[in-house]
Structures are given as C-alpha cells and as structure tokens.
C-alpha positions in Angstrom: 268.4 122.5 76.9 269.3 123.0 73.3 271.0 126.4 73.9 274.5 127.7 74.0 276.8 128.3 77.0 276.8 132.0 76.1 273.0 132.2 76.6 273.2 130.2 79.8 275.8 132.6 81.1 273.5 135.5 80.3 270.8 133.9 82.4 273.2 133.4 85.2 274.4 137.0 85.1 270.9 138.2 84.9 271.6 139.9 81.5 268.6 138.3 79.9 265.5 136.3 81.0 264.7 132.9 79.8 261.3 132.3 78.1 258.6 130.4 80.0 259.4 127.2 78.0 263.1 127.5 78.9 262.2 128.1 82.5 260.1 125.0 82.5 262.9 123.0 81.0 265.4 124.3 83.6 263.0 123.4 86.4 262.5 119.9 84.9 266.2 119.4 84.6 266.7 120.5 88.2 263.7 118.5 89.4 262.0 121.5 90.9 259.2 123.9 89.9 259.3 127.2 88.0 257.9 128.8 91.2 260.9 127.7 93.2 263.3 129.0 90.5 261.5 132.4 90.7 261.8 132.4 94.5 258.1 132.2 95.1 258.4 129.2 97.4 261.1 127.3 99.3 259.2 124.0 99.0 260.8 122.0 96.2 257.9 119.6 95.8 255.0 122.1 95.7 252.5 121.4 93.0 254.6 118.7 91.3 251.9 116.1 91.7 249.8 116.2 88.5 246.7 114.9 90.3 246.9 117.8 92.8 247.3 120.3 89.9 244.2 118.9 88.2 242.2 119.3 91.5 243.5 122.8 92.1 242.6 123.8 88.5 239.1 122.4 88.9 238.7 124.2 92.3 239.8 127.4 90.7 236.9 127.1 88.1 234.2 127.1 90.9 232.3 130.0 92.2 233.9 131.9 95.2 231.3 130.6 97.7 231.9 127.0 96.5 235.6 127.5 96.8 235.2 128.9 100.3 233.2 125.9 101.5 235.6 123.4 99.9 238.7 125.2 101.3 237.1 125.3 104.8 236.5 121.6 104.6 240.1 120.9 103.5 241.5 123.1 106.2 239.5 121.1 108.8 240.7 117.8 107.4 244.3 119.0 107.3 244.0 120.2 110.9 242.6 116.9 112.0 245.4 114.9 110.2 248.0 117.1 111.9 246.4 116.5 115.2 246.3 112.7 114.7 250.0 112.8 113.6 250.9 114.8 116.7 249.3 112.2 119.0 250.7 109.3 117.1 247.4 108.0 115.7 
C-alpha cells in the first residue's frame, strides 16, 4: 500500500481516515469493495463486475421515466429467473 505501519495503525484505531485512493487500494488488496469496507453492504461481490458497472452507469444517465421502465423490466426478469430456479427449471 506504500504507507507506514504507523499510518495503518491510525486507520485501525479510527484516528484518521484514508483517502479515497487508499480505500480503493485496501479494498483491492482484500478482494472486496469500498462499499463493503464502509459497511454499506454485506455482499462482498456487489458491483465488482466491470460490465455491470458500465451498464449501471449508462442506466443512471437516462431520464427518470426511461430508468423506471428499464428497472421494471429487470425486476420482472429477475422474478421470473428466481421462479424458474425455485421450480428446478
């Protein structure tokens, strides 16, 4: 991480906060996400897929009505996939 043990100790004791870049490096070393380090999610793999991140960023650029339609369709597809899985299809 290119930092001293003293600085790491300060992070651990919550005496100082790491920069965004340091947080990214820590997450990368631990094979997790910055969101997980911050306690925003328990899911270790959330948003680690670069292709999914690209799609979510593209979705975020759309108008609210378009986002709503797309999320509605995605919700339906996820529901259907879960149903198929539950019934062994």
